[in-house]
C-alpha positions in Angstrom: 4.6 -9.2 25.3 7.0 -11.8 23.7 4.4 -14.8 24.1 1.8 -12.4 22.2 4.7 -11.5 19.5 4.9 -15.3 18.6 1.9 -16.0 19.0 0.8 -13.5 16.3 3.9 -14.8 14.3 3.2 -18.5 14.5 -0.7 -17.7 13.0 0.8 -16.2 9.9 1.8 -19.4 9.2 -1.2 -20.9 8.2 -2.6 -17.3 6.7 0.7 -17.2 4.2 -0.3 -21.1 3.3 -3.7 -20.1 2.9 -3.3 -17.0 0.7 -0.8 -18.6 -1.4 -3.2 -21.7 -2.2 -6.2 -19.5 -2.8 -3.4 -17.2 -5.2 -2.3 -20.3 -7.4 -5.9 -21.6 -7.8 -7.0 -18.3 -8.6 -4.0 -17.8 -11.4 -4.9 -21.0 -12.6 -8.3 -20.3 -13.2 -8.1 -17.5 -15.4 -8.3 -17.5 -19.3 -5.6 -18.9 -21.0 -1.9 -19.3 -19.4 1.5 -18.0 -19.4 2.3 -19.7 -22.9 -0.8 -18.1 -24.6 0.4 -14.3 -23.3 3.5 -15.0 -24.5 2.6 -15.9 -28.1 -0.1 -13.3 -28.2 1.5 -11.1 -30.8 3.3 -13.7 -32.7 1.0 -15.3 -35.4 4.0 -17.9 -36.4 3.3 -19.5 -33.0 1.7 -22.7 -34.0 -0.1 -24.7 -31.6 2.0 -27.9 -31.9 4.9 -25.4 -30.5 2.7 -23.9 -27.6 1.5 -27.4 -26.5 5.0 -28.5 -27.0 6.5 -25.9 -24.3 3.7 -26.6 -22.0 5.0 -30.0 -21.7 8.2 -28.8 -21.1 7.6 -26.2 -18.4 4.8 -28.3 -16.5 2.0 -26.9 -17.2 -0.2 -29.7 -18.2 0.3 -31.5 -14.9 -2.3 -31.4 -12.7 -3.2 -28.2 -10.0 -1.8 -29.6 -7.3 2.0 -30.8 -8.5 2.2 -27.2 -10.2 1.5 -25.8 -6.6 3.6 -28.1 -4.8 6.5 -27.2 -7.3 5.2 -23.3 -7.0 5.4 -23.4 -3.5 8.3 -24.8 -2.7 10.3 -22.8 -5.2 8.6 -20.2 -3.5 10.0 -20.7 -0.5 13.6 -20.4 -1.2 13.0 -17.3 -3.1 12.1 -18.3 -6.2 8.9 -17.6 -8.2 9.8 -18.7 -11.5 11.1 -16.9 -14.5 8.6 -14.3 -16.3 7.7 -15.4 -20.0 6.9 -11.5 -21.3 10.4 -9.9 -20.0 12.4 -13.4 -20.0 14.3 -12.8 -17.0 13.9 -14.4 -12.8 11.0 -12.8 -11.4 12.8 -12.1 -8.4 15.1 -9.9 -10.6 12.3 -8.0 -11.8 10.9 -7.5 -8.8 14.2 -6.5 -7.4 14.1 -3.4 -10.1 10.7 -2.3 -9.3 10.0 -2.8 -5.4 12.3 0.3 -4.3 9.8 3.0 -6.0 6.6 1.2 -4.8 8.5 1.2 -1.3 9.6 4.9 -1.8 6.1 5.8 -2.8 4.2 4.5 -0.4 6.7 5.9 2.7 6.5 9.3 1.2 2.8 9.4 0.8 2.1 7.9 4.2 4.2 11.0 5.4 2.5 13.6 4.0 -0.7 12.2 4.7 0.1 12.1 8.7 2.0 15.4 8.3 -1.6 16.6 6.8 -4.1 14.7 8.8 -2.8 15.0 12.5 -2.9 18.9 12.3 -6.5 19.3 11.0 -7.7 16.4 13.1 -6.5 18.2 16.1 -8.3 21.2 15.0 -11.2 19.6 14.2 -11.8 18.2 17.3 -10.2 20.7 19.8 -12.5 23.8 18.1 -15.4 21.6 17.2 -18.3 23.2 15.1 -16.5 26.0 14.7 -15.7 27.8 10.4 -12.0 25.4 10.7 -14.0 22.7 12.0 -16.6 22.8 9.3 -14.3 23.5 6.6 -11.9 20.3 7.5 -15.4 18.1 7.4 -16.0 19.5 3.9 -13.0 19.0 3.1 -12.5 15.4 4.6 -16.1 14.6 2.9 -14.5 15.5 -0.4 -11.7 13.1 0.1 -13.9 10.2 1.2 -16.4 10.6 -2.0 -13.9 11.4 -4.5 -12.2 8.4 -6.6 -8.8 8.0 -6.6 -8.1 7.3 -10.4 -10.5 10.5 -10.8 -8.3 12.9 -8.7 -4.9 11.3 -9.8 -6.1 12.3 -13.5 -6.9 15.8 -12.7 -3.7 16.4 -10.8 -1.8 15.2 -14.0 -4.3 17.0 -16.5 -3.9 20.4 -14.6 -0.2 20.1 -12.7 1.3 18.3 -16.1 -0.3 18.8 -19.2 -1.4 22.4 -18.4 0.9 24.0 -16.1 3.8 21.8 -16.8 5.4 22.0 -13.6 6.0 18.2 -13.2 7.1 15.5 -15.2 4.2 13.3 -16.8 5.6 10.1 -16.2 8.3 8.0 -15.1 10.1 8.0 -11.6 13.8 9.7 -12.7 15.0 11.7 -15.9 17.0 8.9 -16.9 19.5 11.7 -18.6 20.5 12.5 -14.9 23.4 10.7 -13.6 22.7 8.4 -10.6 23.7 9.7 -7.3 24.1 13.7 -8.0 22.1 15.9 -6.4 20.1 16.4 -9.9 18.9 13.0 -9.5 17.7 13.6 -6.4 15.7 16.1 -7.2 14.4 14.5 -10.0 13.2 12.0 -8.1 11.3 13.8 -5.9 9.6 15.7 -8.9 8.4 12.4 -9.9 7.1 11.7 -6.6 5.3 14.9 -6.0 2.1 14.6 -8.3 1.8 10.3 -7.2 2.4 11.1 -3.5 -0.1 14.2 -3.3 -2.7 12.2 -5.1 -2.6 9.4 -2.4 -1.6 11.1 0.0 -4.7 14.2 -0.2 -7.7 11.1 0.0 -6.1 9.0 1.9 -6.4 11.9 5.4 -10.4 11.4 5.6 -9.7 8.1 8.2 -7.0 9.6 10.3 -8.9 13.2 10.5 -12.1 11.7 11.2 -11.1 8.8 13.7 -8.8 11.7 15.7 -11.5 14.3 15.3 -14.0 12.0 17.1 -11.6 10.6 19.7 -10.8 14.1 20.8 -14.0 14.9 21.2 -14.6 11.4 23.2 -11.9 12.1 25.4 -12.7 15.7 26.1 -15.8 14.4 28.4 -13.6 12.0 30.2 -14.0 11.6 33.9 -9.6 12.3 34.3 -10.1 15.6 31.8 -13.0 17.1 33.9 -10.4 16.3 36.9 -7.8 18.2 35.3 -9.5 20.8 35.0 -11.0 21.0 38.2 -7.7 21.1 39.9 -7.2 23.9 37.4 -4.6 22.9 35.1 -4.3 25.2 32.2 -6.3 24.8 29.5 -3.0 24.2 27.2 -1.7 21.6 29.1 -4.8 19.7 29.6 -4.5 19.3 25.3 -1.2 18.4 25.2 -0.6 16.3 28.2 -4.8 14.2 28.9 -6.5 14.5 25.3 -3.8 14.6 22.4 -1.8 12.3 24.2 -4.7 9.8 24.5 -6.0 10.5 21.5 -2.9 10.2 19.2 -1.7 6.6 20.8 -4.7 4.4 18.9 -3.7 6.6 15.6 -0.2 4.6 15.9 -1.8 1.1 16.4 -3.4 1.6 12.7 0.1 2.1 11.8 0.5 -1.2 9.8 -2.9 -1.5 8.2 -1.8 2.3 6.5 1.3 1.1 5.0 -0.4 -2.1 3.8 -2.9 -0.1 2.0 -0.7 2.0 0.8 1.4 -0.3 -0.9 -1.8 -2.1 -2.5 -3.5 0.9 -3.4 -0.3 1.8 -5.5 -1.3 0.1 -8.3 -4.1 2.8 -9.6 -1.4 5.6 -9.1 1.2 3.9 -11.1 -0.6 3.0 -13.6 -1.8 6.6 -13.8 1.4 8.5 -13.9 3.2 5.6 -15.3 5.5 5.5 -12.4 7.4 2.4 -12.6 6.5 0.1 -9.7 5.4 -3.3 -8.9 1.7 -1.8 -9.2 2.2 -0.9 -12.7 3.3 -4.7 -13.2 1.3 -5.7 -11.9 -1.4 -4.6 -14.4 1.2 -4.9 -17.3 1.5 -8.8 -16.4 -2.3 -9.0 -16.1 -2.7 -7.9 -19.6 0.2 -10.4 -20.8 -1.0 -13.3 -18.9 2.3 -13.5 -16.9 1.2 -16.1 -14.3 4.5 -16.3 -12.6 4.7 -12.3 -11.7 0.7 -11.9 -11.3 1.1 -14.7 -8.5 4.6 -13.5 -6.9 3.2 -10.1 -6.6 0.1 -10.9 -5.2 1.9 -13.1 -2.6 3.8 -10.4 -1.8 0.9 -7.7 -1.5 -0.8 -10.0 0.5 2.1 -11.0 2.8 2.5 -7.0 3.4 -0.9 -6.8 4.6 -0.6 -9.8 7.3 2.5 -8.0 8.4 0.8 -4.8 8.4 -2.1 -6.1 10.7 0.0 -8.2 13.2 2.4 -4.7 13.6 -0.9 -2.6 14.3 -1.9 -5.1 16.7 1.2 -5.6 18.6 1.2 -1.8 18.6 -2.1 -1.7 19.7 -1.0 -4.2 22.4 1.8 -2.3 23.4 -0.6 1.3 23.6 -4.2 -1.0 25.3 -2.4 -4.3 27.0 -5.4 -5.1 28.2 -5.8 -6.6 24.3 -3.7 -8.7 25.4 -4.4 -12.5 26.4 -1.1 -14.3 28.1 
């Protein structure tokens, strides 16, 4: 097992290097640069001043020299400074990453709370009215675009009913660390979390339903029934235990997907996280922030994939190649 984890960790190194190279090259290929974005709203900025700043920050150097400087600093945790926010990128990200992680964590928890019971019901009582309702909901969640559903949730519960805040992550008037602060944080999280969770359940529900249906036909289940094992124990100790284990193997993929998918939700709900910062930085051509964010999201995806492989190897040791 240790060899498997070590091998998967070593594989990450060339993956991260290739990712950093692709991210940097694509960022340089985009029209304009950070200086263009920084002076976009300044009519008094001259081309001479812009060129002077490009020379100062090395933006006219060959791309491979710029990449060498960037990756060397990035390895040390220095992603440069934001031209738009006038502060180090690491400082800027530190104030946003907590909100995104909190949003992804609660979305993941609510997704499993909804999806696992529905998947179990649909798989155990196949072709009943409950199964048909769950399958219908599953098709709806699969076919509905996230941004459309999020806008409907915002319009109904914030603008029409006024139950939840329109945007932000917490009421700025409330003192941090108090009970009211926690309540306000939860109120601001509710709509983004539910919008993401209600549409993210389809994969888990469908996979669990199909796996339970397949497991019910396995020989060891038929043997348990033939021995007179009560039906409740057949499901809890034989069917569900075998069907739920593979769900855990996809945990890493779920985490990576939620962190990456928060871009649209944070933008719609004006939630101050990495997703909203990403879109703002693209519009301002603040490429130091953009490249850092893409690297972080890409690294999260690679780590999530590795985590899923490790969990899957624990669930099914046959996949390991010692």
